[in-house]
N, C-alpha and C positions, 0 to 999 in steps of 0.2 A: 459534382456537388461543391458547394462553397464550404470546405471544412473549416477554414479560419473563421468564417462567419458563424458557423455552428458553435465552435469552441468559445469564441469571444462572447456570444450571447449567453451561453451557459455559465461562463465565468462571472458575468454580472449577476446572473440568477442565483448562483450559489454563494455569493459574497456574504450573505447574511446567515447561511447555513452553519451548522456546527463544524468547526475545523477538525479534520481527521487528527486523531491523537498523535500520530507520528510526526505530522507537520507541526503540531503544537509543541511537542517536546523539542523539536529542532529549533524553533523560534525561542523557546524559553531557556534552553541550555547550551545550544551551539556545540553539543557534544556528539561526535560520531559514534562513540561507544554506546551512549544512551539511545540514540536513534536506532542503531543496530539491534540492541536488545529489545527495545519496544516493538520493532518491526517483527522480530522473531515471535514475540508474545502475541502480536496482533492477528496472526493467521487463524482463521476460523473462530474469531472471538470478537464480540461487540466492543466498540471503542470505549464505552464507559468501564467495562471490565478490564480492558487493557490498561486504561489510565490508572485505575486503582492498584492493579497488580504491579505496574511499573513503579508507582510511588512507593509501595511497600518494599520492593526489591532495591530501588536506588537509595533508600534510607539506610539499608544494611550494606549495599555494595554499589557505590557511586562510580566505580571504575573497575578495570580488569583485575588489579591486585586485590581489591575488596571482594570481588566475585570469587576469586581463587580461594578465599578463606571459608567459603560456605560449602557445606556438604550438599549432595544432591537432594537429600531429604529436606534440608532447610530451604533450599530453593523451591522445592515442590510446595512447601508450606506457604512461602511468601507469594507465589504466583497463582495459587489456586484461587478461583476456579476457571482460569483461562482454558480454552480448548486444548486438548492433548497435553495437559500440563506436565504429565510424567515424562513424555518424550522431550518436551521443551526444556524441562529441568536437566535432562541428560545432555542436551546440546549446550546449555549454558554452563554446566559443570566443566565441559571440555573446552569452552571458548578461550579462557585465559591462556592455556597451553598452546592452542592453535594460533593465537595472536603473537606468540613468541617469535614465530617465523617472520613477523613484520615489526620486530622490535617493540612489541606490546601495543602497537597502534592499529587502528582499523584501517585497512588499505582502501584506496580509492578505485582501483581498477576492477571491473566486473570479473575477470578471470581469476583474480586474487580473492575477491570476496566469496566466490562460490566454492572455494576450498575450505571455508569455515563451516563448522557444524551447524546444521539447520538452515543453511543459507542456499536458496535456489536462485534462479535468475530474477524472479519477481522481487525478492528481498534485496538482492544485489543492486538491481537498477534503482529501487526506491532509496536505498542508502546512498548510492552515488549521487542521485538527484537532490535529495533532501538534505543530507548531511554535508555534502561537498559542493553543492550547487554546480554539478557537472552535467553535461548533456547525457541523458539516459531516458529510456522509455520503459516505465514500469507498467506492465500489463497484468492486471488482476482480472477476476471474472467480470467485473463491471465494465472495464475498458474493452475486453474481448467481446462481451455481449452487445454493448452499445455500438461499437464500430461495425459490427455485423448487422445490427438493426438498421443502421444508416446505409448499409451497402458500400461503405468506404473500403472494407475488406471483405473477403469471402473465405473465412478460415474456420478450422474445426477445433483449435486449441490455442490457449494464450501464447505459447511459444511461437506458433505459426503467425499469430497476430503481431507479436513483437517484431518478428522478421519483416513482415509486410509493412508495418508502420515505419520501420527504419528506412525503407526504400522510398516511401511516398509522403509521410507526414512532415510538413515544414518544421525545421529544427527549433524554431521559436516556440513551438508547442510541446516539445519533448518533455521538459521538466514539469510542466503544469498539468498535462492531460490526465494523469492519474488522480490527483487530488480533486480536479474538477468533476471527472466522470464518476469517481467513487461517491462523492457527496450527492451528485445528481441521481446516480443509480440507486442509492439508498433511500432517497426522499421522494423522487418522482418517477423516474424510469426504472421501476422496480421489476425484479425477475418475474414476480407473480402479481397480476392485476396492476399493471403500470397505470399511473395517473396521467394519461395522455391529454386530458382536458386542462391540466395545469402546466403543460409543457410549452415554453415560449417559442419552440421551433416546430410545434405540432403540424402546422400547415405545410412545412417543407420536408418533414421526416418521412422517409419511405416506409417505415414501420415493418420492415421485413421480419416475418415470423412472429409478429406481435399480436396479441389479443388484448385490446384495451379494456380496462375495467368499465363495467356497465354502470352508468349513472342513473339512479332512480329518479323518476320524474317527481 
């Protein structure tokens, strides 16, 4: 399959879609700390909720030292109602101390990032790509699902998909593939009732495992 053709077509398609909140924060602030915190907050949470929670939190704690002054209860209050807000408040409470191992700075390397509380490989790759503009492949459920729908990979979990993409996806697409497929997966290639009739690559898509939404006559 022409993976570059698929990605470039969708890149044009999503250009007018809502920008994912983490990418927006990166553009607005250029702050690795804020990108990291917003990424932690964004898990299992709608972008609009993440955006408002991040805004409230950053007003009180724009950096690591500021975050260190807040209690877990105060962090919970500020980030509610993000998904799993109590667990995330616990991660954020521990974050400033964890960053001390890196002189208070957010590290760039994946193996360093995953030592931070609440940071898995998906978050680490997203922070590396978005905050530092470094080669990284962030694989969330949308990237995992769509790459399997295309038959570009045949994997059972996001980590397996990341490993497969590292071997075959052209590096020029590594940093951009997440934002493109997240936007497209939320709006068109949805997990339930995908809008295949609106897809610009519908004629070439293998549609593996897909049941398109039925269009009423």
